[in-house]
Every structure is written in structure tokens, then in C-alpha cells.
C-alpha positions in Angstrom: 251.4 316.4 -43.4 253.0 315.6 -40.0 249.7 314.6 -38.6 249.3 311.9 -41.4 252.9 310.7 -40.8 252.1 310.2 -37.1 249.0 308.2 -37.9 251.0 306.1 -40.5 253.6 305.3 -37.8 250.8 304.2 -35.4 249.1 302.1 -38.0 252.4 300.4 -39.1 253.3 299.7 -35.4 249.8 298.2 -34.9 250.2 296.0 -38.0 253.6 294.8 -36.9 252.3 294.1 -33.4 249.3 292.2 -34.6 251.5 290.1 -37.0 253.9 289.3 -34.2 251.1 288.3 -31.8 249.5 286.2 -34.5 252.8 284.3 -35.0 253.3 283.7 -31.3 249.7 282.6 -30.8 249.8 280.2 -33.8 253.0 278.6 -32.5 251.7 278.2 -29.0 249.8 275.3 -27.5 246.2 276.6 -27.8 242.9 275.1 -28.7 241.9 275.1 -32.4 238.7 277.2 -31.7 240.6 279.8 -29.7 243.3 279.9 -32.3 240.7 280.5 -35.1 239.0 283.2 -33.1 242.2 285.1 -32.2 243.7 284.9 -35.7 240.3 285.9 -37.2 240.1 289.0 -35.0 243.8 289.9 -35.7 243.3 289.5 -39.4 240.1 291.5 -39.5 241.8 294.3 -37.5 244.7 294.4 -39.8 242.4 294.6 -42.8 240.5 297.5 -41.3 243.7 299.3 -40.4 245.0 299.0 -44.0 241.7 299.9 -45.5 241.0 302.9 -43.3 244.6 304.3 -43.1 246.3 303.5 -46.3 243.5 303.1 -48.8 241.8 306.2 -47.3 238.3 304.7 -47.3 237.5 306.7 -44.2 236.9 309.5 -46.6 235.1 307.4 -49.2 231.4 306.8 -49.8 229.7 304.7 -47.1 228.9 302.0 -49.5 232.6 301.1 -49.8 232.8 300.7 -46.0 229.7 298.5 -46.0 231.2 296.4 -48.8 234.5 295.9 -46.8 232.4 295.0 -43.8 230.4 292.4 -45.7 233.6 290.9 -47.1 235.1 290.7 -43.6 231.9 289.0 -42.3 232.0 286.5 -45.1 235.7 285.8 -44.4 235.0 285.2 -40.7 232.0 283.0 -41.6 234.1 280.9 -44.0 236.9 280.7 -41.4 234.6 279.3 -38.8 232.9 277.0 -41.4 236.1 275.4 -42.5 238.0 275.3 -39.2 
């Protein structure tokens, strides 16, 4: 149980760090394309951390991981399409 608590702390710290970095990047003077790329990567990383750590899909059937991957790819494609 302590091993899971340690992983949960690291996952939570990573989520907080990525959220803070996203906020600083979005408020800074940066090009629109760079902003979209950085926020897309941060968002995708946060989704993967939540899915793998808190939804325990790392133990699930591989089809669920493929589905999450396809959803992330579709999200990134739409993000670049509508930027």
C-alpha cells in the first residue's frame, strides 16, 4: 500500500507542476503555434498520468489503452486544426 501512496504523490506532483507550467506558458509572450504545441503536450501528459495512475488502466486490457491513445491523437489533431 505504501508503494501506491508514493506513486500517487509523484503523480499528483506531476499534475500540479504541469498545470502550473501551462498557466505560466499561456500567460507569457509566446507564438501561437508554440503555445498550442506546449499546451497540447502538457494536456496529453496529464491525461496519460490520470488514466494510468488513477483509473488503473495500466492493468486493463490493451484495447483500452489503444482507445485512449486514439482519443488523444484525435484531440491533438483537432487542436492543431482549429488553432
